[in-house]
C-alpha positions as CSV (number, residue, x, y, z in Angstrom):
1,M,81.6,66.4,1.3
2,A,83.2,65.6,-2.4
3,Y,86.2,63.9,-2.7
4,Q,89.5,66.0,-2.6
5,R,93.2,66.0,-2.7
6,V,95.6,68.0,-1.0
7,G,96.8,71.0,-2.7
8,N,99.9,71.6,-4.3
9,D,101.7,73.6,-1.6
10,E,100.5,71.0,0.9
11,E,101.7,68.1,-1.4
12,S,105.0,69.8,-0.9
13,R,105.2,69.7,2.6
14,I,104.0,66.4,2.7
15,E,106.9,65.3,0.2
16,R,109.6,67.0,2.3
17,R,108.6,65.1,5.2
18,D,108.5,61.7,3.4
19,E,110.8,59.5,5.4
20,A,109.0,57.2,7.3
21,I,106.5,57.2,4.4
22,V,108.7,55.6,1.9
23,S,110.0,52.9,4.5
24,G,106.7,52.1,5.1
25,I,106.3,48.7,6.6
26,M,109.1,48.6,9.5
27,N,110.4,46.2,12.1
28,Q,109.3,43.1,12.3
29,A,107.5,42.8,9.3
30,L,110.6,43.6,7.7
31,V,112.3,40.6,9.0
32,R,109.2,38.7,8.5
33,M,109.6,39.7,4.7
34,D,113.8,39.0,4.8
35,T,112.5,35.2,5.5
36,L,110.0,35.0,2.8
37,R,112.2,36.2,0.3
38,G,113.9,33.2,0.2
39,K,111.0,31.0,0.3
40,R,110.7,28.7,-3.0
41,I,106.7,27.9,-3.5
42,N,105.5,25.0,-5.5
43,W,103.0,27.3,-7.8
44,E,102.5,23.8,-9.9
45,S,101.0,22.2,-7.2
46,Y,98.5,24.9,-6.8
47,F,97.7,24.8,-10.5
48,K,97.4,21.3,-10.5
49,T,95.0,21.2,-7.9
50,G,93.0,23.8,-9.6
51,M,93.6,26.7,-7.0
52,I,95.0,29.3,-9.4
53,D,94.4,28.9,-13.3
54,E,97.1,28.6,-16.1
55,E,97.1,32.1,-16.6
56,E,98.2,33.1,-12.7
57,Y,100.4,30.0,-12.6
58,K,102.3,31.1,-15.6
59,F,102.7,34.9,-14.6
60,I,103.5,34.3,-11.0
61,Q,106.3,31.1,-11.8
62,E,108.1,33.4,-13.7
63,Y,107.6,36.4,-12.1
64,S,108.9,34.9,-8.4
65,S,111.6,32.9,-10.4
66,R,113.7,36.1,-11.4
67,A,116.1,37.9,-9.9
68,P,114.6,41.7,-8.6
69,D,116.2,43.3,-11.1
70,G,114.8,41.4,-13.9
71,R,111.0,41.8,-13.1
72,N,110.4,44.9,-14.7
73,E,110.4,43.6,-17.9
74,I,107.3,41.4,-17.0
75,I,105.6,44.2,-15.5
76,I,105.6,46.4,-18.1
77,N,104.5,43.5,-20.9
78,Q,102.1,41.6,-18.3
79,A,100.6,44.6,-16.9
80,S,97.0,43.6,-16.7
81,Q,98.3,39.7,-15.9
82,C,99.9,41.1,-12.9
83,V,98.0,43.1,-11.3
84,R,95.1,40.0,-11.6
85,T,97.4,37.6,-10.4
86,F,98.3,39.8,-7.2
87,L,94.9,40.6,-6.5
88,S,93.6,36.8,-7.1
89,V,96.4,34.8,-5.9
90,P,95.9,35.6,-2.1
91,Q,91.8,34.6,-2.5
92,K,92.3,31.3,-4.1
93,I,95.0,30.1,-1.3
94,S,94.4,29.4,2.3
95,T,98.1,28.7,3.0
96,D,99.7,31.3,5.2
97,D,103.0,31.3,3.9
98,T,101.6,31.4,0.4
99,V,99.7,34.6,0.8
100,Q,102.4,36.3,2.7
101,F,105.1,35.7,0.2
102,T,102.6,36.5,-2.7
103,L,101.8,39.6,-0.7
104,T,105.7,40.3,0.0
105,L,106.4,40.7,-4.0
106,L,103.3,42.8,-4.3
107,Y,105.1,45.1,-1.8
108,D,108.3,45.1,-3.6
109,L,106.7,45.4,-6.5
110,L,105.5,49.2,-5.0
111,M,108.1,50.1,-3.2
112,E,110.5,49.3,-5.7
113,N,109.2,51.7,-8.2
114,R,106.4,54.3,-6.5
115,E,105.1,55.2,-10.3
116,R,104.0,51.2,-10.5
117,V,100.9,52.3,-8.7
118,A,99.8,53.3,-12.6
119,I,99.1,49.9,-13.7
120,F,96.9,49.1,-10.6
121,H,94.7,52.1,-11.4
122,R,94.4,51.5,-15.2
123,Y,93.4,48.0,-14.2
124,A,90.6,49.3,-12.0
125,E,89.5,51.6,-14.6
126,D,89.1,48.8,-17.4
127,S,87.5,46.1,-15.2
128,G,85.6,48.5,-13.2
129,V,86.5,46.4,-10.0
130,P,88.4,48.4,-7.4
131,V,91.5,47.1,-6.8
132,Y,91.3,47.7,-2.9
133,Q,88.5,45.0,-2.6
134,S,91.1,41.8,-3.1
135,L,93.0,43.5,-0.6
136,L,90.4,44.2,2.2
137,S,89.3,40.9,2.5
138,L,92.3,39.8,3.7
139,L,92.3,42.2,6.5
140,K,90.2,39.1,8.0
141,R,93.1,36.8,8.3
142,P,94.4,35.8,11.5
143,S,97.7,36.4,10.7
144,P,99.0,39.9,11.8
145,F,101.4,39.9,9.3
146,T,98.9,39.2,6.4
147,S,96.6,42.2,8.0
148,C,99.5,44.6,7.9
149,V,100.6,44.2,4.7
150,A,97.5,44.2,3.3
151,S,96.7,47.0,4.9
152,H,99.7,48.6,3.8
153,V,99.7,47.8,0.2
154,M,95.9,49.5,0.3
155,A,97.2,52.4,1.6
156,V,99.8,52.9,-1.0
157,L,97.1,52.4,-3.6
158,L,94.0,54.4,-2.3
159,C,96.4,58.0,-1.5
160,T,97.0,57.7,-5.1
161,S,93.9,56.6,-6.6
162,S,91.8,59.6,-8.1
163,Q,88.6,57.7,-7.0
164,P,87.4,57.4,-3.4
165,M,87.1,54.0,-1.4
166,A,83.2,53.3,-1.3
167,D,81.9,54.3,2.1
168,D,80.8,51.1,3.7
169,D,84.5,49.8,2.3
170,L,85.8,52.2,4.1
171,R,84.1,52.3,7.7
172,Y,85.4,48.5,7.3
173,Y,88.8,49.7,7.1
174,F,88.7,52.3,9.9
175,H,87.1,49.9,12.0
176,F,90.0,47.5,11.2
177,I,92.7,50.4,12.2
178,R,90.8,51.6,15.3
179,D,90.8,48.3,16.3
180,Q,94.8,47.9,16.0
181,L,95.5,51.3,17.7
182,K,93.8,49.7,20.7
183,N,96.9,47.7,21.3
184,P,100.6,49.7,22.0
185,H,102.4,46.9,22.4
186,G,100.8,45.1,18.6
187,E,103.4,43.2,16.5
188,Y,103.3,45.4,13.7
189,L,101.6,48.7,15.2
190,H,104.4,50.7,13.7
191,S,103.4,49.2,9.8
192,I,99.4,50.1,10.9
193,V,100.1,53.7,11.5
194,A,102.4,53.9,8.3
195,S,99.4,52.8,6.6
196,L,97.7,55.6,8.2
197,Q,100.7,58.3,7.0
198,L,100.1,57.4,3.7
199,I,95.5,57.4,3.6
200,L,95.9,60.6,5.7
201,R,97.6,62.8,3.0
202,V,94.1,62.5,1.0
203,N,91.6,64.9,2.2
204,H,88.6,63.0,2.1
205,Y,90.2,60.3,4.3
206,R,90.9,62.4,7.0
207,V,87.2,63.2,6.9
208,A,86.2,59.6,7.2
209,F,89.0,59.4,9.8
210,L,87.1,62.0,12.5
211,D,83.7,60.5,10.7
212,N,84.6,57.1,12.1
213,H,85.5,58.0,15.5
214,C,89.2,56.8,15.1
215,I,90.7,60.3,16.4
216,E,90.4,59.0,20.3
217,G,92.3,55.8,19.6
218,L,94.8,57.7,17.9
219,V,95.6,60.4,20.8
220,K,94.9,57.6,23.7
221,L,97.7,55.6,21.6
222,L,99.6,59.0,21.8
223,S,99.4,59.7,25.4
224,T,101.0,55.8,26.2
225,P,103.5,56.6,28.5
226,R,107.0,55.6,27.4
227,L,106.2,54.9,24.1
228,N,108.8,54.0,21.5
229,F,109.8,57.4,19.8
230,Q,109.6,56.0,16.4
231,L,105.7,55.0,16.9
232,Q,105.2,58.4,18.7
233,Y,107.0,60.4,15.9
234,Q,104.7,58.1,13.2
235,L,101.2,59.1,15.1
236,I,102.4,63.2,15.6
237,F,103.1,62.5,12.0
238,C,99.2,61.9,11.7
239,V,98.3,64.7,14.1
240,W,100.1,67.2,11.8
241,L,98.3,65.6,8.5
242,L,94.9,65.8,10.1
243,A,95.5,69.4,10.9
244,F,95.8,70.3,7.5
245,N,92.0,70.5,7.6
246,P,90.5,73.7,9.0
247,Q,87.2,71.8,10.1
248,I,89.6,69.1,11.5
249,S,92.1,70.8,13.2
250,A,89.1,72.9,15.0
251,V,88.2,70.2,16.8
252,L,91.2,68.1,17.2
253,N,91.8,69.9,20.6
254,K,88.6,68.4,21.9
255,Y,90.6,65.0,22.5
256,G,93.4,66.9,24.4
257,V,95.7,67.0,21.7
258,I,97.8,70.5,22.4
259,V,98.2,69.7,25.9
260,L,99.4,66.2,24.9
261,L,101.8,68.1,22.0
262,A,103.2,70.3,24.3
263,D,104.2,67.5,26.8
264,I,105.9,66.2,24.0
265,L,108.0,69.1,22.5
266,R,108.9,70.2,26.4
267,Q,110.2,66.4,27.5
268,S,111.1,64.7,24.2
269,I,114.8,64.8,23.0
270,K,114.3,63.3,19.9
271,I,115.0,66.2,17.5
272,K,112.8,64.1,14.4
273,V,110.0,64.4,17.5
274,Q,110.4,67.8,18.1
275,R,110.6,68.8,14.4
276,I,106.9,67.5,13.8
277,T,105.5,68.5,17.0
278,V,106.2,72.2,15.9
279,A,105.0,71.0,12.5
280,A,102.0,69.8,14.2
281,L,101.1,72.7,16.2
282,R,101.6,75.3,13.8
283,N,98.6,73.6,11.5
284,L,96.7,74.0,14.8
285,A,97.7,77.6,14.9
286,E,96.9,78.3,11.5
287,K,94.4,76.7,9.8
288,P,91.2,76.1,11.6
289,E,88.8,79.4,11.8
290,N,89.0,79.0,15.4
291,A,92.7,79.5,15.8
292,A,92.9,82.1,18.0
293,D,91.2,79.2,20.6
294,N,94.1,76.9,19.7
295,C,96.8,79.4,21.0
296,Q,95.3,80.1,23.9
297,V,95.8,76.4,25.0
298,M,99.2,76.9,23.6
299,I,99.8,79.6,25.6
300,Q,98.6,78.3,28.7
301,Q,100.5,75.3,28.0
302,R,103.7,77.5,28.1
303,V,104.6,76.7,24.5
304,P,106.2,80.1,23.8
305,K,108.6,79.3,26.6
306,V,109.8,75.8,25.0
307,L,109.6,77.6,21.5
308,R,112.2,80.2,22.7
309,V,114.6,77.5,24.2
310,L,114.8,75.7,20.8
311,A,115.0,78.7,18.8
312,G,118.4,78.9,20.3
313,R,119.6,75.7,18.6
314,N,121.2,75.7,14.6
315,W,118.6,73.6,13.4
316,E,119.6,73.6,9.4
317,D,116.3,72.7,8.6
318,E,114.5,76.1,7.2
319,E,111.2,74.4,7.2
320,V,111.3,73.9,11.3
321,E,112.7,77.5,11.9
322,A,109.8,79.0,9.6
323,D,107.7,76.8,11.7
324,M,108.7,78.5,15.3
325,Q,109.0,82.0,13.8
326,F,105.4,81.7,12.5
327,L,104.5,80.0,16.0
328,Q,106.4,82.4,18.3
329,E,105.1,85.5,16.5
330,T,101.5,84.1,16.1
331,L,101.2,83.4,20.3
332,S,102.8,86.7,21.1
333,N,100.0,88.3,19.2
334,S,97.5,86.2,20.9
335,L,99.3,86.7,24.4
336,Q,98.7,90.5,23.7
337,D,94.5,90.1,23.3
338,L,94.2,87.6,26.2
339,S,92.6,88.9,29.2
340,S,93.0,87.0,32.9
341,F,89.2,85.5,31.9
342,D,90.7,84.2,29.1
343,E,93.4,83.0,30.0
344,Y,91.1,80.8,32.8
345,V,88.8,79.8,30.5
346,T,91.4,78.5,28.3
347,E,92.9,76.6,31.3
348,I,90.0,74.7,32.7
349,R,88.8,74.0,28.9
350,S,92.5,72.1,28.9
351,G,91.6,69.5,31.1
352,R,94.8,70.3,33.5
353,L,94.7,73.3,36.1
354,E,97.9,75.2,37.6
355,W,98.0,77.4,40.3
356,S,98.3,80.1,38.2
357,P,97.7,84.0,39.6
358,V,93.6,84.0,38.6
359,H,92.9,81.2,41.2
360,K,93.6,83.4,44.0
361,S,92.4,86.6,42.8
362,D,90.0,88.1,44.8
363,K,89.8,90.8,42.1
364,F,89.3,88.3,39.4
365,W,86.5,86.6,41.2
366,R,84.9,89.4,42.4
367,E,84.8,90.8,38.7
368,N,83.9,87.4,36.9
369,V,82.0,85.6,39.1
370,M,78.5,86.2,37.2
371,K,80.2,84.8,33.9
372,F,80.0,81.2,35.2
373,N,76.5,81.6,35.1
374,E,75.7,82.2,31.3
375,R,75.4,79.7,28.6
376,S,73.7,77.6,31.1
377,H,77.0,77.6,33.7
378,E,79.1,76.5,31.1
379,L,82.2,76.7,33.1
380,L,80.6,75.3,36.1
381,N,79.8,72.0,34.3
382,V,83.2,72.1,33.1
383,L,84.8,72.2,36.5
384,A,81.8,69.5,38.3
385,Q,83.6,67.2,34.7
386,L,87.1,67.8,35.9
387,L,86.1,67.4,39.3
388,N,84.4,63.8,38.3
389,E,87.3,62.6,35.7
390,A,90.4,64.2,36.5
391,Q,93.5,62.2,37.3
392,D,96.0,64.4,39.2
393,S,95.9,65.9,42.0
394,A,96.5,69.2,41.4
395,T,93.6,69.8,38.8
396,L,91.7,68.3,41.6
397,S,92.1,70.5,44.1
398,I,92.3,73.7,42.0
399,A,88.8,72.8,40.7
400,A,87.1,72.5,44.3
401,H,89.2,75.8,45.1
402,D,87.5,77.7,42.2
403,V,84.1,76.2,43.2
404,G,84.6,77.4,46.5
405,Q,85.4,80.6,45.1
406,Y,82.1,80.5,43.3
407,V,80.0,79.9,45.7
408,R,82.0,82.9,47.9
409,F,81.6,85.3,45.6
410,Y,77.8,85.0,44.4
411,P,76.4,82.6,47.5
412,R,73.1,82.1,45.5
413,G,74.9,79.8,43.3
414,K,74.9,77.0,46.0
415,D,71.8,76.1,44.9
416,Y,73.3,74.8,41.4
417,I,76.0,73.7,42.9
418,E,74.0,71.0,45.0
419,S,71.5,70.6,42.3
420,C,74.6,69.7,39.4
421,G,75.8,66.9,42.0
422,V,79.2,69.2,42.2
423,K,78.7,69.2,46.3
424,Q,78.4,65.7,46.8
425,R,81.7,65.2,44.3
426,I,83.5,67.5,46.7
427,M,82.4,65.9,49.7
428,Q,83.7,62.8,48.3
429,L,87.2,64.4,47.8
430,L,87.3,64.6,51.4
431,Q,88.3,60.9,51.3
432,H,91.2,61.7,48.8
433,E,94.3,60.0,49.6
434,E,96.2,63.3,48.7
435,S,96.3,65.7,51.6
436,N,95.9,68.8,49.5
437,V,93.0,67.6,47.3
438,K,91.2,66.7,51.1
439,Y,92.3,70.2,52.2
440,Q,90.8,72.3,49.0
441,A,87.8,70.0,49.5
442,L,87.4,71.1,53.1
443,V,87.6,74.6,52.9
444,A,85.5,74.7,49.4
445,V,82.5,72.6,51.8
446,Q,83.1,75.1,54.3
447,K,82.2,78.1,51.9
448,M,79.3,76.0,50.9
449,M,77.9,76.1,54.7
450,V,79.4,79.5,56.2
451,H,78.2,83.4,55.3
452,N,80.5,85.0,57.6
453,W,83.7,84.6,54.9
454,E,86.1,87.4,57.3
455,Y,85.5,84.5,60.1
456,L,86.2,82.0,57.8
457,G,89.6,83.3,56.4
458,K,90.9,84.1,60.1
459,Q,90.0,80.7,61.0
460,L,91.9,79.4,57.9
461,Q,94.6,81.6,58.4
462,A,95.2,80.3,62.1
463,A,95.0,76.9,60.6
């Protein structure tokens, strides 16, 4: 796929929600930076021992000795040396404090005036050396702070560059990101996710994020119980950015994103979390070719009801009101086209089952049972997956019930149920700790074994 930046309309929407991106590094990282800014580094000793050259020594000595408001002149007058020094010095020195001090100066340089990224890109064009390469090597440093700041500075440069990162380097970077997302208690996790909030502004990197299997880690982290609301906001921001890509928004729900966002929208009391969640849902309902499938999942997850509650508030935010209006109208139109079978399919594919009327409707099963044999028993295979993987008792109970209904209305289906291992799994559920799971498993087993359904129905009613 060709390197592609975002369109003007998309860029303006992102800029309006740029609060977290501008602040960038957060929490513990900011505390560490404040400490580093007060340090005095003996640059002369590094020069005398040959660790840095004379030009680097002169520049960093003068630059670090000036007050922040007096550094702009030296940046303008010595732009090339400025870039070369900040990219090379951390490579030549092993002392953590000195490396971190230099990275903090570099971070401040970029955050004080974001237009300064231009001197780094000019340096890359003139030298033929990508500015990110030296920063990429800092991700290997054992200090989490060092790798965190290097990641963020690199993201700032990448999201403003006209040239993409080389594929091998990008794989390495996203491997680093993927590892960081595995630890929900990481000291600098907020800052790592802030890097993603920057780099995912570029469509090329969204595609690479998907291709490098990072979405699983992002969604898993977002589903962590009692997640800090700021981190929750940042992660949903990343989902929102990813969903601008039509191909990615078409597959995001394979990772359970819509169910997760619907839960967050119902439960969160933080306005900024509600706003970004609504924005992410809008992209999922608008961008992909299969938007109707995403809308059906939102309907199954009762998103329209939540939107009606939220719409009654005075948001004083035209964008979130427009997002909600779009969602309400789109979901209303989708609901009119939704048959009971469509609703059922959407529900089981969401991975979370509820006792909606279709499960217990004999009319539904009589009219639709043969559809469970289509496409190599696709729907039965989904039920089998739920029986093997679901954690909540309601989903297990209903999946067992539905398998029982299938063999009740299509007795010839027993052979497939047994051959694919579903019968064995339901037999195991007879030992489940939840009484309703055991009950539904028992009824399903009886339906597999008994042919006289009227007799069985009377026996169940008597029980």
